[in-house]
GUDREN-398378 format. One record per residue: residue number from 1; residue in three letters; chain; z, y, x of N, C-alpha, C in turn. Coordinates in steps of 0.05 Angstrom, whole numbers. Layout:
GUDREN-398378
  nr rest kette     nw     nv     nu    caw    cav    cau     cw     cv     cu
 NUM  Ala     A      Z      Y      X      Z      Y      X      Z      Y      X
...
This chain:
GUDREN-398378
  nr rest kette     nw     nv     nu    caw    cav    cau     cw     cv     cu
   1  Unk     A   1173   1382  -3669   1154   1373  -3689   1170   1364  -3714
   2  Unk     A   1191   1348  -3709   1206   1338  -3732   1219   1361  -3747
   3  Unk     A   1228   1381  -3733   1242   1404  -3746   1222   1420  -3761
   4  Unk     A   1198   1423  -3752   1176   1439  -3765   1169   1423  -3791
   5  Unk     A   1166   1397  -3789   1159   1380  -3812   1181   1382  -3833
   6  Unk     A   1205   1379  -3824   1228   1380  -3843   1229   1406  -3858
   7  Unk     A   1224   1428  -3843   1226   1456  -3856   1203   1457  -3877
   8  Unk     A   1179   1448  -3872   1157   1449  -3892   1163   1433  -3915
   9  Unk     A   1173   1407  -3911   1177   1388  -3933   1200   1399  -3951
  10  Unk     A   1221   1408  -3939   1245   1417  -3955   1238   1441  -3972
  11  Unk     A   1219   1458  -3962   1212   1481  -3979   1193   1473  -4002
  12  Unk     A   1180   1451  -4000   1162   1442  -4022   1176   1427  -4045
  13  Unk     A   1197   1412  -4038   1209   1395  -4059   1231   1408  -4075
  14  Unk     A   1238   1397  -4098   1259   1406  -4116   1287   1397  -4105
  15  Unk     A   1288   1374  -4094   1313   1362  -4084   1313   1359  -4054
  16  Unk     A   1319   1380  -4038   1317   1380  -4009   1336   1361  -3996
  17  Unk     A   1358   1354  -4011   1377   1336  -3999   1368   1307  -3996
  18  Unk     A   1348   1300  -4011   1337   1272  -4012   1316   1269  -3990
  19  Unk     A   1309   1289  -3976   1288   1287  -3955   1300   1274  -3930
  20  Unk     A   1286   1253  -3921   1294   1242  -3894   1269   1235  -3878
  21  Unk     A   1271   1243  -3852   1248   1239  -3834   1259   1221  -3812
  22  Unk     A   1244   1198  -3809   1250   1181  -3788   1228   1182  -3766
  23  Unk     A   1237   1185  -3741   1219   1188  -3719   1217   1161  -3703
  24  Unk     A   1193   1149  -3702   1189   1124  -3688   1171   1130  -3665
  25  Unk     A   1182   1126  -3640   1167   1133  -3616   1154   1108  -3605
  26  Unk     A   1128   1108  -3602   1113   1085  -3591   1105   1092  -3564
  27  Unk     A   1087   1074  -3553   1077   1078  -3525   1060   1103  -3522
  28  Unk     A   1042   1107  -3541   1023   1129  -3537   1026   1150  -3558
  29  Unk     A   1042   1145  -3579   1042   1165  -3602   1071   1163  -3614
  30  Unk     A   1075   1184  -3631   1099   1186  -3646   1092   1185  -3677
  31  Unk     A   1107   1168  -3692   1103   1166  -3720   1126   1178  -3734
  32  Unk     A   1121   1198  -3752   1141   1210  -3767   1139   1199  -3797
  33  Unk     A   1159   1185  -3805   1160   1173  -3832   1177   1192  -3851
  34  Unk     A   1164   1201  -3870   1176   1221  -3890   1183   1206  -3916
  35  Unk     A   1208   1208  -3924   1217   1197  -3950   1228   1220  -3966
  36  Unk     A   1218   1222  -3991   1227   1243  -4009   1235   1229  -4036
  37  Unk     A   1248   1243  -4054   1254   1233  -4080   1228   1227  -4095
  38  Unk     A   1227   1205  -4111   1204   1197  -4125   1193   1221  -4143
  39  Unk     A   1209   1237  -4153   1201   1259  -4170   1185   1280  -4154
  40  Unk     A   1191   1282  -4128   1179   1301  -4111   1154   1292  -4096
  41  Unk     A   1148   1267  -4097   1126   1254  -4082   1100   1269  -4089
  42  Unk     A   1096   1275  -4114   1071   1288  -4122   1068   1316  -4111
  43  Unk     A   1090   1330  -4108   1090   1356  -4096   1083   1355  -4067
  44  Unk     A   1092   1335  -4053   1086   1332  -4024   1058   1324  -4019
  45  Unk     A   1048   1306  -4036   1020   1295  -4032    999   1315  -4043
  46  Unk     A   1004   1327  -4066    986   1346  -4077    961   1333  -4090
  47  Unk     A    945   1350  -4102    921   1339  -4116    902   1330  -4094
  48  Unk     A    893   1305  -4098    875   1291  -4080    884   1292  -4051
  49  Unk     A    910   1293  -4046    922   1292  -4020    918   1316  -4003
  50  Unk     A    912   1339  -4016    906   1365  -4001    930   1375  -3986
  51  Unk     A    955   1374  -3999    978   1383  -3986    986   1365  -3963
  52  Unk     A    984   1340  -3967    990   1320  -3946    971   1324  -3922
  53  Unk     A    946   1328  -3926    927   1334  -3904    935   1358  -3890
  54  Unk     A    943   1380  -3903    950   1405  -3891    975   1401  -3875
  55  Unk     A    995   1386  -3885   1019   1381  -3870   1013   1366  -3844
  56  Unk     A    995   1345  -3846    988   1330  -3823    974   1347  -3802
  57  Unk     A    957   1365  -3810    942   1383  -3792    961   1402  -3777
  58  Unk     A    982   1412  -3791   1001   1430  -3779   1017   1415  -3757
  59  Unk     A   1026   1392  -3765   1042   1377  -3746   1025   1368  -3722
  60  Unk     A    999   1361  -3726    982   1354  -3704    978   1379  -3685
  61  Unk     A    976   1402  -3696    973   1426  -3680    997   1432  -3663
  62  Unk     A   1021   1427  -3675   1046   1432  -3659   1047   1410  -3638
  63  Unk     A   1039   1386  -3644   1041   1364  -3624   1020   1368  -3602
  64  Unk     A    997   1380  -3608    977   1385  -3588    986   1405  -3567
  65  Unk     A   1003   1424  -3576   1015   1443  -3556   1032   1428  -3536
  66  Unk     A   1046   1407  -3545   1063   1392  -3528   1049   1368  -3515
  67  Unk     A   1023   1365  -3520   1006   1344  -3510   1016   1317  -3518
  68  Unk     A   1021   1315  -3544   1030   1288  -3555   1012   1282  -3579
  69  Unk     A   1012   1257  -3587    998   1249  -3611   1018   1241  -3633
  70  Unk     A   1014   1251  -3656   1033   1247  -3679   1018   1238  -3703
  71  Unk     A   1031   1220  -3717   1021   1211  -3743   1044   1216  -3764
  72  Unk     A   1036   1227  -3787   1056   1231  -3808   1049   1211  -3830
  73  Unk     A   1069   1197  -3838   1067   1177  -3860   1087   1183  -3882
  74  Unk     A   1077   1183  -3906   1095   1187  -3929   1102   1160  -3942
  75  Unk     A   1128   1153  -3942   1138   1128  -3951   1150   1131  -3980
  76  Unk     A   1144   1112  -3997   1154   1112  -4024   1184   1104  -4025
């Protein structure tokens, strides 16, 4: 899941070296915290959050195959 998310994010941004993804494992779910360069934050979120929603749906679909719950958070 983390690899899939990283691949998607790095292809969207201008500065792929600034992308960092932190995986926090909880009791029932996994939280993926995404940090990108401030200039690229708009590209990742998109208009009205459409790209962010699409990214979350893709990661949830991958997690569902592994029978896990995942949340994607975008950190400033």
